[in-house]
PQR file of N, CA, C, O and H, with PARSE charges and radii, in Angstrom:
ATOM      1  N   MET A   1       0.825  -1.190   0.000 -0.4000 1.5000
ATOM      2  CA  MET A   1       0.000   0.000   0.000 -0.0000 2.0000
ATOM      3  C   MET A   1       0.870   1.255   0.000  0.5500 1.7000
ATOM      4  O   MET A   1       0.557   2.236  -0.674 -0.5500 1.4000
ATOM      5  N   ARG A   2       1.975   1.215   0.768 -0.4000 1.5000
ATOM      6  CA  ARG A   2       2.851   2.391   0.791 -0.0000 2.0000
ATOM      7  C   ARG A   2       3.427   2.660  -0.596  0.5500 1.7000
ATOM      8  O   ARG A   2       3.442   3.800  -1.060 -0.5500 1.4000
ATOM      9  H   ARG A   2       2.230   0.418   1.316  0.4000 1.0000
ATOM     10  N   ALA A   3       3.896   1.610  -1.249 -0.4000 1.5000
ATOM     11  CA  ALA A   3       4.490   1.768  -2.580 -0.0000 2.0000
ATOM     12  C   ALA A   3       3.456   2.274  -3.574  0.5500 1.7000
ATOM     13  O   ALA A   3       3.758   3.130  -4.406 -0.5500 1.4000
ATOM     14  H   ALA A   3       3.884   0.684  -0.872  0.4000 1.0000
ATOM     15  N   ALA A   4       2.241   1.752  -3.493 -0.4000 1.5000
ATOM     16  CA  ALA A   4       1.176   2.184  -4.407 -0.0000 2.0000
ATOM     17  C   ALA A   4       0.837   3.655  -4.206  0.5500 1.7000
ATOM     18  O   ALA A   4       0.432   4.340  -5.145 -0.5500 1.4000
ATOM     19  H   ALA A   4       1.995   1.057  -2.818  0.4000 1.0000
ATOM     20  N   ALA A   5       1.003   4.134  -2.981 -0.4000 1.5000
ATOM     21  CA  ALA A   5       0.719   5.540  -2.683 -0.0000 2.0000
ATOM     22  C   ALA A   5       1.942   6.423  -2.907  0.5500 1.7000
ATOM     23  O   ALA A   5       1.881   7.636  -2.709 -0.5500 1.4000
ATOM     24  H   ALA A   5       1.332   3.578  -2.218  0.4000 1.0000
ATOM     25  N   GLY A   6       3.067   5.806  -3.326 -0.4000 1.5000
ATOM     26  CA  GLY A   6       4.295   6.576  -3.539 -0.0000 2.0000
ATOM     27  C   GLY A   6       4.978   6.957  -2.235  0.5500 1.7000
ATOM     28  O   GLY A   6       5.730   7.930  -2.176 -0.5500 1.4000
ATOM     29  H   GLY A   6       3.117   4.821  -3.487  0.4000 1.0000
ATOM     30  N   LEU A   7       4.711   6.181  -1.190 -0.4000 1.5000
ATOM     31  CA  LEU A   7       5.262   6.488   0.130 -0.0000 2.0000
ATOM     32  C   LEU A   7       6.166   5.372   0.647  0.5500 1.7000
ATOM     33  O   LEU A   7       6.231   5.139   1.854 -0.5500 1.4000
ATOM     34  H   LEU A   7       4.101   5.391  -1.238  0.4000 1.0000
ATOM     35  N   ASP A   8       6.862   4.681  -0.252 -0.4000 1.5000
ATOM     36  CA  ASP A   8       7.682   3.568   0.195 -0.0000 2.0000
ATOM     37  C   ASP A   8       8.841   4.010   1.093  0.5500 1.7000
ATOM     38  O   ASP A   8       9.444   3.174   1.766 -0.5500 1.4000
ATOM     39  H   ASP A   8       6.808   4.870  -1.233  0.4000 1.0000
ATOM     40  N   TRP A   9       9.161   5.285   1.116 -0.4000 1.5000
ATOM     41  CA  TRP A   9      10.201   5.833   1.996 -0.0000 2.0000
ATOM     42  C   TRP A   9       9.700   6.003   3.433  0.5500 1.7000
ATOM     43  O   TRP A   9      10.505   6.139   4.354 -0.5500 1.4000
ATOM     44  H   TRP A   9       8.671   5.964   0.569  0.4000 1.0000
ATOM     45  N   LEU A  10       8.381   5.998   3.630 -0.4000 1.5000
ATOM     46  CA  LEU A  10       7.777   6.255   4.942 -0.0000 2.0000
ATOM     47  C   LEU A  10       7.801   4.990   5.798  0.5500 1.7000
ATOM     48  O   LEU A  10       7.261   3.953   5.414 -0.5500 1.4000
ATOM     49  H   LEU A  10       7.728   5.888   2.882  0.4000 1.0000
ATOM     50  N   ARG A  11       8.439   5.099   6.970 -0.4000 1.5000
ATOM     51  CA  ARG A  11       8.473   3.960   7.890 -0.0000 2.0000
ATOM     52  C   ARG A  11       7.219   3.962   8.757  0.5500 1.7000
ATOM     53  O   ARG A  11       6.524   4.973   8.860 -0.5500 1.4000
ATOM     54  H   ARG A  11       8.877   5.941   7.282  0.4000 1.0000
ATOM     55  N   LEU A  12       6.941   2.833   9.372 -0.4000 1.5000
ATOM     56  CA  LEU A  12       5.715   2.631  10.141 -0.0000 2.0000
ATOM     57  C   LEU A  12       5.505   3.693  11.228  0.5500 1.7000
ATOM     58  O   LEU A  12       4.394   4.201  11.378 -0.5500 1.4000
ATOM     59  H   LEU A  12       7.506   2.012   9.289  0.4000 1.0000
ATOM     60  N   HIS A  13       6.540   4.030  11.976 -0.4000 1.5000
ATOM     61  CA  HIS A  13       6.368   4.953  13.101 -0.0000 2.0000
ATOM     62  C   HIS A  13       6.683   6.412  12.765  0.5500 1.7000
ATOM     63  O   HIS A  13       6.589   7.269  13.645 -0.5500 1.4000
ATOM     64  H   HIS A  13       7.443   3.617  11.854  0.4000 1.0000
ATOM     65  N   ASP A  14       7.050   6.717  11.534 -0.4000 1.5000
ATOM     66  CA  ASP A  14       7.334   8.107  11.162 -0.0000 2.0000
ATOM     67  C   ASP A  14       6.171   9.057  11.476  0.5500 1.7000
ATOM     68  O   ASP A  14       6.415  10.154  11.980 -0.5500 1.4000
ATOM     69  H   ASP A  14       7.126   6.021  10.819  0.4000 1.0000
ATOM     70  N   PRO A  15       4.922   8.679  11.200 -0.5600 1.5000
ATOM     71  CA  PRO A  15       3.822   9.593  11.549  0.2800 2.0000
ATOM     72  C   PRO A  15       3.719   9.857  13.055  0.5500 1.7000
ATOM     73  O   PRO A  15       3.327  10.954  13.455 -0.5500 1.4000
ATOM     74  N   ARG A  16       4.060   8.884  13.889 -0.4000 1.5000
ATOM     75  CA  ARG A  16       4.046   9.097  15.342 -0.0000 2.0000
ATOM     76  C   ARG A  16       5.122  10.096  15.753  0.5500 1.7000
ATOM     77  O   ARG A  16       4.879  10.963  16.593 -0.5500 1.4000
ATOM     78  H   ARG A  16       4.378   7.993  13.564  0.4000 1.0000
ATOM     79  N   HIS A  17       6.317   9.977  15.160 -0.4000 1.5000
ATOM     80  CA  HIS A  17       7.387  10.924  15.449 -0.0000 2.0000
ATOM     81  C   HIS A  17       6.962  12.340  15.044  0.5500 1.7000
ATOM     82  O   HIS A  17       7.153  13.296  15.796 -0.5500 1.4000
ATOM     83  H   HIS A  17       6.514   9.273  14.478  0.4000 1.0000
ATOM     84  N   ALA A  18       6.393  12.454  13.866 -0.4000 1.5000
ATOM     85  CA  ALA A  18       5.940  13.766  13.376 -0.0000 2.0000
ATOM     86  C   ALA A  18       4.843  14.326  14.271  0.5500 1.7000
ATOM     87  O   ALA A  18       4.858  15.513  14.597 -0.5500 1.4000
ATOM     88  H   ALA A  18       6.237  11.677  13.255  0.4000 1.0000
ATOM     89  N   CYS A  19       3.904  13.498  14.667 -0.4000 1.5000
ATOM     90  CA  CYS A  19       2.810  13.938  15.535 -0.0000 2.0000
ATOM     91  C   CYS A  19       3.364  14.503  16.835  0.5500 1.7000
ATOM     92  O   CYS A  19       2.983  15.600  17.244 -0.5500 1.4000
ATOM     93  H   CYS A  19       3.892  12.534  14.402  0.4000 1.0000
ATOM     94  N   ALA A  20       4.256  13.768  17.488 -0.4000 1.5000
ATOM     95  CA  ALA A  20       4.830  14.220  18.756 -0.0000 2.0000
ATOM     96  C   ALA A  20       5.576  15.530  18.583  0.5500 1.7000
ATOM     97  O   ALA A  20       5.404  16.458  19.373 -0.5500 1.4000
ATOM     98  H   ALA A  20       4.565  12.876  17.155  0.4000 1.0000
ATOM     99  N   THR A  21       6.394  15.605  17.563 -0.4000 1.5000
ATOM    100  CA  THR A  21       7.184  16.812  17.329 -0.0000 2.0000
ATOM    101  C   THR A  21       6.298  18.018  17.076  0.5500 1.7000
ATOM    102  O   THR A  21       6.504  19.070  17.681 -0.5500 1.4000
ATOM    103  H   THR A  21       6.534  14.851  16.921  0.4000 1.0000
ATOM    104  N   PHE A  22       5.323  17.886  16.201 -0.4000 1.5000
ATOM    105  CA  PHE A  22       4.488  19.031  15.860 -0.0000 2.0000
ATOM    106  C   PHE A  22       3.532  19.420  16.985  0.5500 1.7000
ATOM    107  O   PHE A  22       3.188  20.595  17.115 -0.5500 1.4000
ATOM    108  H   PHE A  22       5.156  17.032  15.710  0.4000 1.0000
ATOM    109  N   LEU A  23       3.101  18.468  17.794 -0.4000 1.5000
ATOM    110  CA  LEU A  23       2.309  18.835  18.973 -0.0000 2.0000
ATOM    111  C   LEU A  23       3.147  19.686  19.925  0.5500 1.7000
ATOM    112  O   LEU A  23       2.669  20.695  20.444 -0.5500 1.4000
ATOM    113  H   LEU A  23       3.381  17.514  17.688  0.4000 1.0000
ATOM    114  N   LEU A  24       4.396  19.279  20.153 -0.4000 1.5000
ATOM    115  CA  LEU A  24       5.270  20.057  21.035 -0.0000 2.0000
ATOM    116  C   LEU A  24       5.556  21.434  20.456  0.5500 1.7000
ATOM    117  O   LEU A  24       5.534  22.430  21.180 -0.5500 1.4000
ATOM    118  H   LEU A  24       4.784  18.460  19.731  0.4000 1.0000
ATOM    119  N   VAL A  25       5.822  21.495  19.168 -0.4000 1.5000
ATOM    120  CA  VAL A  25       6.076  22.781  18.506 -0.0000 2.0000
ATOM    121  C   VAL A  25       4.853  23.688  18.608  0.5500 1.7000
ATOM    122  O   VAL A  25       4.989  24.908  18.696 -0.5500 1.4000
ATOM    123  H   VAL A  25       5.840  20.686  18.580  0.4000 1.0000
ATOM    124  N   SER A  26       3.675  23.102  18.598 -0.4000 1.5000
ATOM    125  CA  SER A  26       2.435  23.875  18.675 -0.0000 2.0000
ATOM    126  C   SER A  26       2.118  24.335  20.091  0.5500 1.7000
ATOM    127  O   SER A  26       1.135  25.043  20.313 -0.5500 1.4000
ATOM    128  H   SER A  26       3.564  22.111  18.527  0.4000 1.0000
ATOM    129  N   GLY A  27       2.948  23.935  21.046 -0.4000 1.5000
ATOM    130  CA  GLY A  27       2.756  24.392  22.411 -0.0000 2.0000
ATOM    131  C   GLY A  27       2.112  23.391  23.350  0.5500 1.7000
ATOM    132  O   GLY A  27       1.857  23.713  24.510 -0.5500 1.4000
ATOM    133  H   GLY A  27       3.747  23.360  20.865  0.4000 1.0000
ATOM    134  N   ALA A  28       1.843  22.180  22.874 -0.4000 1.5000
ATOM    135  CA  ALA A  28       1.271  21.162  23.754 -0.0000 2.0000
ATOM    136  C   ALA A  28       2.314  20.759  24.792  0.5500 1.7000
ATOM    137  O   ALA A  28       3.506  20.705  24.491 -0.5500 1.4000
ATOM    138  H   ALA A  28       2.050  21.918  21.931  0.4000 1.0000
ATOM    139  N   SER A  29       1.873  20.481  25.991 -0.4000 1.5000
ATOM    140  CA  SER A  29       2.797  20.055  27.039 -0.0000 2.0000
ATOM    141  C   SER A  29       3.266  18.627  26.755  0.5500 1.7000
ATOM    142  O   SER A  29       2.550  17.852  26.121 -0.5500 1.4000
ATOM    143  H   SER A  29       0.904  20.525  26.236  0.4000 1.0000
ATOM    144  N   PRO A  30       4.457  18.283  27.218 -0.5600 1.5000
ATOM    145  CA  PRO A  30       4.926  16.903  27.048  0.2800 2.0000
ATOM    146  C   PRO A  30       3.941  15.882  27.616  0.5500 1.7000
ATOM    147  O   PRO A  30       3.786  14.798  27.054 -0.5500 1.4000
ATOM    148  N   ARG A  31       3.282  16.211  28.711 -0.4000 1.5000
ATOM    149  CA  ARG A  31       2.310  15.291  29.313 -0.0000 2.0000
ATOM    150  C   ARG A  31       1.131  15.067  28.358  0.5500 1.7000
ATOM    151  O   ARG A  31       0.627  13.949  28.245 -0.5500 1.4000
ATOM    152  H   ARG A  31       3.409  17.091  29.168  0.4000 1.0000
ATOM    153  N   THR A  32       0.693  16.127  27.674 -0.4000 1.5000
ATOM    154  CA  THR A  32      -0.395  15.995  26.711 -0.0000 2.0000
ATOM    155  C   THR A  32       0.023  15.107  25.543  0.5500 1.7000
ATOM    156  O   THR A  32      -0.740  14.248  25.102 -0.5500 1.4000
ATOM    157  H   THR A  32       1.102  17.035  27.766  0.4000 1.0000
ATOM    158  N   VAL A  33       1.224  15.318  25.053 -0.4000 1.5000
ATOM    159  CA  VAL A  33       1.730  14.506  23.944 -0.0000 2.0000
ATOM    160  C   VAL A  33       1.818  13.044  24.371  0.5500 1.7000
ATOM    161  O   VAL A  33       1.470  12.148  23.603 -0.5500 1.4000
ATOM    162  H   VAL A  33       1.844  16.016  25.411  0.4000 1.0000
ATOM    163  N   MET A  34       2.281  12.804  25.594 -0.4000 1.5000
ATOM    164  CA  MET A  34       2.353  11.455  26.128 -0.0000 2.0000
ATOM    165  C   MET A  34       0.978  10.786  26.082  0.5500 1.7000
ATOM    166  O   MET A  34       0.855   9.626  25.690 -0.5500 1.4000
ATOM    167  H   MET A  34       2.564  13.532  26.219  0.4000 1.0000
ATOM    168  N   LYS A  35      -0.043  11.525  26.483 -0.4000 1.5000
ATOM    169  CA  LYS A  35      -1.399  10.981  26.506 -0.0000 2.0000
ATOM    170  C   LYS A  35      -1.916  10.709  25.092  0.5500 1.7000
ATOM    171  O   LYS A  35      -2.531   9.672  24.844 -0.5500 1.4000
ATOM    172  H   LYS A  35       0.057  12.467  26.801  0.4000 1.0000
ATOM    173  N   VAL A  36      -1.665  11.642  24.166 -0.4000 1.5000
ATOM    174  CA  VAL A  36      -2.113  11.466  22.780 -0.0000 2.0000
ATOM    175  C   VAL A  36      -1.487  10.210  22.161  0.5500 1.7000
ATOM    176  O   VAL A  36      -2.156   9.466  21.443 -0.5500 1.4000
ATOM    177  H   VAL A  36      -1.165  12.484  24.368  0.4000 1.0000
ATOM    178  N   LEU A  37      -0.201   9.981  22.446 -0.4000 1.5000
ATOM    179  CA  LEU A  37       0.487   8.825  21.872 -0.0000 2.0000
ATOM    180  C   LEU A  37       0.203   7.535  22.637  0.5500 1.7000
ATOM    181  O   LEU A  37       0.551   6.449  22.175 -0.5500 1.4000
ATOM    182  H   LEU A  37       0.342  10.585  23.029  0.4000 1.0000
ATOM    183  N   GLY A  38      -0.425   7.654  23.802 -0.4000 1.5000
ATOM    184  CA  GLY A  38      -0.781   6.469  24.569 -0.0000 2.0000
ATOM    185  C   GLY A  38       0.365   5.861  25.359  0.5500 1.7000
ATOM    186  O   GLY A  38       0.366   4.662  25.637 -0.5500 1.4000
ATOM    187  H   GLY A  38      -0.708   8.537  24.177  0.4000 1.0000
ATOM    188  N   HIS A  39       1.338   6.683  25.720 -0.4000 1.5000
ATOM    189  CA  HIS A  39       2.469   6.187  26.498 -0.0000 2.0000
ATOM    190  C   HIS A  39       2.169   6.239  27.989  0.5500 1.7000
ATOM    191  O   HIS A  39       1.372   7.059  28.444 -0.5500 1.4000
ATOM    192  H   HIS A  39       1.338   7.657  25.494  0.4000 1.0000
ATOM    193  N   SER A  40       2.816   5.351  28.748 -0.4000 1.5000
ATOM    194  CA  SER A  40       2.668   5.369  30.199 -0.0000 2.0000
ATOM    195  C   SER A  40       3.852   6.068  30.862  0.5500 1.7000
ATOM    196  O   SER A  40       3.787   6.412  32.042 -0.5500 1.4000
ATOM    197  H   SER A  40       3.464   4.684  28.379  0.4000 1.0000
ATOM    198  N   GLN A  41       4.926   6.278  30.116 -0.4000 1.5000
ATOM    199  CA  GLN A  41       6.129   6.931  30.637 -0.0000 2.0000
ATOM    200  C   GLN A  41       6.473   8.144  29.788  0.5500 1.7000
ATOM    201  O   GLN A  41       6.619   8.030  28.571 -0.5500 1.4000
ATOM    202  H   GLN A  41       4.979   5.998  29.157  0.4000 1.0000
ATOM    203  N   ILE A  42       6.604   9.303  30.422 -0.4000 1.5000
ATOM    204  CA  ILE A  42       6.905  10.521  29.672 -0.0000 2.0000
ATOM    205  C   ILE A  42       8.298  10.460  29.037  0.5500 1.7000
ATOM    206  O   ILE A  42       8.537  11.073  27.997 -0.5500 1.4000
ATOM    207  H   ILE A  42       6.486   9.395  31.411  0.4000 1.0000
ATOM    208  N   GLY A  43       9.210   9.722  29.663 -0.4000 1.5000
ATOM    209  CA  GLY A  43      10.553   9.584  29.106 -0.0000 2.0000
ATOM    210  C   GLY A  43      10.543   8.961  27.720  0.5500 1.7000
ATOM    211  O   GLY A  43      11.312   9.366  26.848 -0.5500 1.4000
ATOM    212  H   GLY A  43       9.016   9.224  30.509  0.4000 1.0000
ATOM    213  N   LEU A  44       9.690   7.993  27.516 -0.4000 1.5000
ATOM    214  CA  LEU A  44       9.573   7.371  26.190 -0.0000 2.0000
ATOM    215  C   LEU A  44       9.121   8.397  25.164  0.5500 1.7000
ATOM    216  O   LEU A  44       9.658   8.465  24.059 -0.5500 1.4000
ATOM    217  H   LEU A  44       9.065   7.663  28.224  0.4000 1.0000
ATOM    218  N   THR A  45       8.145   9.179  25.534 -0.4000 1.5000
ATOM    219  CA  THR A  45       7.615  10.195  24.614 -0.0000 2.0000
ATOM    220  C   THR A  45       8.703  11.188  24.231  0.5500 1.7000
ATOM    221  O   THR A  45       8.924  11.449  23.049 -0.5500 1.4000
ATOM    222  H   THR A  45       7.709   9.124  26.432  0.4000 1.0000
ATOM    223  N   ILE A  46       9.371  11.732  25.216 -0.4000 1.5000
ATOM    224  CA  ILE A  46      10.354  12.788  24.968 -0.0000 2.0000
ATOM    225  C   ILE A  46      11.617  12.241  24.318  0.5500 1.7000
ATOM    226  O   ILE A  46      12.111  12.818  23.349 -0.5500 1.4000
ATOM    227  H   ILE A  46       9.191  11.520  26.177  0.4000 1.0000
ATOM    228  N   ASN A  47      12.140  11.147  24.832 -0.4000 1.5000
ATOM    229  CA  ASN A  47      13.427  10.636  24.343 -0.0000 2.0000
ATOM    230  C   ASN A  47      13.336   9.914  23.004  0.5500 1.7000
ATOM    231  O   ASN A  47      14.324   9.853  22.273 -0.5500 1.4000
ATOM    232  H   ASN A  47      11.739  10.679  25.619  0.4000 1.0000
ATOM    233  N   THR A  48      12.185   9.373  22.673 -0.4000 1.5000
ATOM    234  CA  THR A  48      12.059   8.587  21.447 -0.0000 2.0000
ATOM    235  C   THR A  48      11.323   9.322  20.337  0.5500 1.7000
ATOM    236  O   THR A  48      11.713   9.242  19.173 -0.5500 1.4000
ATOM    237  H   THR A  48      11.382   9.423  23.266  0.4000 1.0000
ATOM    238  N   TYR A  49      10.271  10.031  20.688 -0.4000 1.5000
ATOM    239  CA  TYR A  49       9.383  10.558  19.666 -0.0000 2.0000
ATOM    240  C   TYR A  49       9.471  12.053  19.422  0.5500 1.7000
ATOM    241  O   TYR A  49       9.061  12.518  18.358 -0.5500 1.4000
ATOM    242  H   TYR A  49       9.954  10.096  21.634  0.4000 1.0000
ATOM    243  N   ALA A  50       9.983  12.809  20.351 -0.4000 1.5000
ATOM    244  CA  ALA A  50      10.010  14.260  20.173 -0.0000 2.0000
ATOM    245  C   ALA A  50      11.373  14.689  19.634  0.5500 1.7000
ATOM    246  O   ALA A  50      12.405  14.418  20.249 -0.5500 1.4000
ATOM    247  H   ALA A  50      10.317  12.431  21.215  0.4000 1.0000
ATOM    248  N   HIS A  51      11.369  15.339  18.514 -0.4000 1.5000
ATOM    249  CA  HIS A  51      12.598  15.787  17.871 -0.0000 2.0000
ATOM    250  C   HIS A  51      12.629  17.309  17.857  0.5500 1.7000
ATOM    251  O   HIS A  51      11.611  17.960  17.623 -0.5500 1.4000
ATOM    252  H   HIS A  51      10.531  15.559  18.014  0.4000 1.0000
ATOM    253  N   VAL A  52      13.816  17.870  18.111 -0.4000 1.5000
ATOM    254  CA  VAL A  52      13.960  19.318  18.131 -0.0000 2.0000
ATOM    255  C   VAL A  52      14.168  19.814  16.707  0.5500 1.7000
ATOM    256  O   VAL A  52      15.072  19.364  16.002 -0.5500 1.4000
ATOM    257  H   VAL A  52      14.643  17.341  18.301  0.4000 1.0000
ATOM    258  N   LEU A  53      13.328  20.735  16.302 -0.4000 1.5000
ATOM    259  CA  LEU A  53      13.487  21.347  14.987 -0.0000 2.0000
ATOM    260  C   LEU A  53      14.432  22.534  15.123  0.5500 1.7000
ATOM    261  O   LEU A  53      14.350  23.266  16.109 -0.5500 1.4000
ATOM    262  H   LEU A  53      12.594  21.100  16.874  0.4000 1.0000
ATOM    263  N   PRO A  54      15.323  22.744  14.162 -0.5600 1.5000
ATOM    264  CA  PRO A  54      16.328  23.808  14.274  0.2800 2.0000
ATOM    265  C   PRO A  54      15.742  25.192  14.560  0.5500 1.7000
ATOM    266  O   PRO A  54      16.290  25.923  15.385 -0.5500 1.4000
ATOM    267  N   ASP A  55      14.665  25.562  13.913 -0.4000 1.5000
ATOM    268  CA  ASP A  55      14.082  26.894  14.139 -0.0000 2.0000
ATOM    269  C   ASP A  55      13.559  27.040  15.558  0.5500 1.7000
ATOM    270  O   ASP A  55      13.679  28.109  16.156 -0.5500 1.4000
ATOM    271  H   ASP A  55      14.220  24.968  13.243  0.4000 1.0000
ATOM    272  N   ILE A  56      12.987  25.990  16.097 -0.4000 1.5000
ATOM    273  CA  ILE A  56      12.457  26.013  17.450 -0.0000 2.0000
ATOM    274  C   ILE A  56      13.599  26.087  18.457  0.5500 1.7000
ATOM    275  O   ILE A  56      13.509  26.809  19.451 -0.5500 1.4000
ATOM    276  H   ILE A  56      12.889  25.121  15.611  0.4000 1.0000
ATOM    277  N   GLU A  57      14.659  25.351  18.205 -0.4000 1.5000
ATOM    278  CA  GLU A  57      15.830  25.389  19.077 -0.0000 2.0000
ATOM    279  C   GLU A  57      16.421  26.795  19.111  0.5500 1.7000
ATOM    280  O   GLU A  57      16.746  27.306  20.182 -0.5500 1.4000
ATOM    281  H   GLU A  57      14.732  24.765  17.398  0.4000 1.0000
ATOM    282  N   ARG A  58      16.559  27.416  17.951 -0.4000 1.5000
ATOM    283  CA  ARG A  58      17.119  28.768  17.867 -0.0000 2.0000
ATOM    284  C   ARG A  58      16.235  29.763  18.613  0.5500 1.7000
ATOM    285  O   ARG A  58      16.746  30.628  19.326 -0.5500 1.4000
ATOM    286  H   ARG A  58      16.295  27.001  17.081  0.4000 1.0000
ATOM    287  N   ALA A  59      14.931  29.654  18.461 -0.4000 1.5000
ATOM    288  CA  ALA A  59      14.002  30.555  19.141 -0.0000 2.0000
ATOM    289  C   ALA A  59      14.118  30.399  20.658  0.5500 1.7000
ATOM    290  O   ALA A  59      14.073  31.392  21.383 -0.5500 1.4000
ATOM    291  H   ALA A  59      14.516  28.952  17.883  0.4000 1.0000
ATOM    292  N   ALA A  60      14.266  29.177  21.139 -0.4000 1.5000
ATOM    293  CA  ALA A  60      14.400  28.947  22.577 -0.0000 2.0000
ATOM    294  C   ALA A  60      15.680  29.553  23.122  0.5500 1.7000
ATOM    295  O   ALA A  60      15.677  30.157  24.195 -0.5500 1.4000
ATOM    296  H   ALA A  60      14.302  28.371  20.549  0.4000 1.0000
ATOM    297  N   VAL A  61      16.771  29.395  22.391 -0.4000 1.5000
ATOM    298  CA  VAL A  61      18.049  29.969  22.815 -0.0000 2.0000
ATOM    299  C   VAL A  61      17.976  31.494  22.798  0.5500 1.7000
ATOM    300  O   VAL A  61      18.464  32.148  23.720 -0.5500 1.4000
ATOM    301  H   VAL A  61      16.773  28.904  21.520  0.4000 1.0000
ATOM    302  N   ASP A  62      17.377  32.057  21.769 -0.4000 1.5000
ATOM    303  CA  ASP A  62      17.228  33.512  21.692 -0.0000 2.0000
ATOM    304  C   ASP A  62      16.391  34.049  22.847  0.5500 1.7000
ATOM    305  O   ASP A  62      16.712  35.091  23.418 -0.5500 1.4000
ATOM    306  H   ASP A  62      16.981  31.526  21.020  0.4000 1.0000
ATOM    307  N   GLU A  63      15.327  33.345  23.189 -0.4000 1.5000
ATOM    308  CA  GLU A  63      14.454  33.770  24.290 -0.0000 2.0000
ATOM    309  C   GLU A  63      15.198  33.706  25.621  0.5500 1.7000
ATOM    310  O   GLU A  63      15.076  34.610  26.448 -0.5500 1.4000
ATOM    311  H   GLU A  63      15.066  32.498  22.725  0.4000 1.0000
ATOM    312  N   ALA A  64      15.958  32.651  25.824 -0.4000 1.5000
ATOM    313  CA  ALA A  64      16.755  32.531  27.057 -0.0000 2.0000
ATOM    314  C   ALA A  64      17.795  33.653  27.126  0.5500 1.7000
ATOM    315  O   ALA A  64      18.014  34.228  28.192 -0.5500 1.4000
ATOM    316  H   ALA A  64      16.057  31.917  25.152  0.4000 1.0000
ATOM    317  N   ALA A  65      18.426  33.962  26.011 -0.4000 1.5000
ATOM    318  CA  ALA A  65      19.426  35.037  25.980 -0.0000 2.0000
ATOM    319  C   ALA A  65      18.815  36.376  26.324  0.5500 1.7000
ATOM    320  O   ALA A  65      19.465  37.193  26.978 -0.5500 1.4000
ATOM    321  H   ALA A  65      18.248  33.495  25.145  0.4000 1.0000
ATOM    322  N   LYS A  66      17.583  36.630  25.904 -0.4000 1.5000
ATOM    323  CA  LYS A  66      16.897  37.884  26.254 -0.0000 2.0000
ATOM    324  C   LYS A  66      16.752  38.005  27.748  0.5500 1.7000
ATOM    325  O   LYS A  66      16.947  39.088  28.300 -0.5500 1.4000
ATOM    326  H   LYS A  66      17.055  35.966  25.373  0.4000 1.0000
ATOM    327  N   HIS A  67      16.411  36.918  28.421 -0.4000 1.5000
ATOM    328  CA  HIS A  67      16.222  36.946  29.865 -0.0000 2.0000
ATOM    329  C   HIS A  67      17.552  37.098  30.604  0.5500 1.7000
ATOM    330  O   HIS A  67      17.611  37.728  31.660 -0.5500 1.4000
ATOM    331  H   HIS A  67      16.252  36.038  27.972  0.4000 1.0000
ATOM    332  N   ILE A  68      18.603  36.528  30.056 -0.4000 1.5000
ATOM    333  CA  ILE A  68      19.919  36.595  30.701 -0.0000 2.0000
ATOM    334  C   ILE A  68      20.595  37.933  30.466  0.5500 1.7000
ATOM    335  O   ILE A  68      21.126  38.538  31.397 -0.5500 1.4000
ATOM    336  H   ILE A  68      18.556  36.016  29.198  0.4000 1.0000
ATOM    337  N   PHE A  69      20.577  38.397  29.223 -0.4000 1.5000
ATOM    338  CA  PHE A  69      21.332  39.584  28.838 -0.0000 2.0000
ATOM    339  C   PHE A  69      20.487  40.833  28.650  0.5500 1.7000
ATOM    340  O   PHE A  69      21.016  41.927  28.458 -0.5500 1.4000
ATOM    341  H   PHE A  69      20.145  37.905  28.467  0.4000 1.0000
ATOM    342  N   GLY A  70      19.175  40.664  28.707 -0.4000 1.5000
ATOM    343  CA  GLY A  70      18.299  41.812  28.583 -0.0000 2.0000
ATOM    344  C   GLY A  70      17.958  42.232  27.198  0.5500 1.7000
ATOM    345  O   GLY A  70      17.219  43.199  27.010 -0.5500 1.4000
ATOM    346  H   GLY A  70      18.745  39.775  28.863  0.4000 1.0000
TER
END
């Protein structure tokens, strides 16, 4: 089915990784993401499924620098 849809590059859990990442980027709490994915341990959610996007990382560092340096 994946090949027929032209998605043979897509692995089984890729949509779960994307879901977790984009929920976090959208401002959902890690606990909420954990619940959406059906995990019992928040560590699994954060360490396995949530990926830091470069733009989000840069924004977080810039925001922290504003608080430190004014």
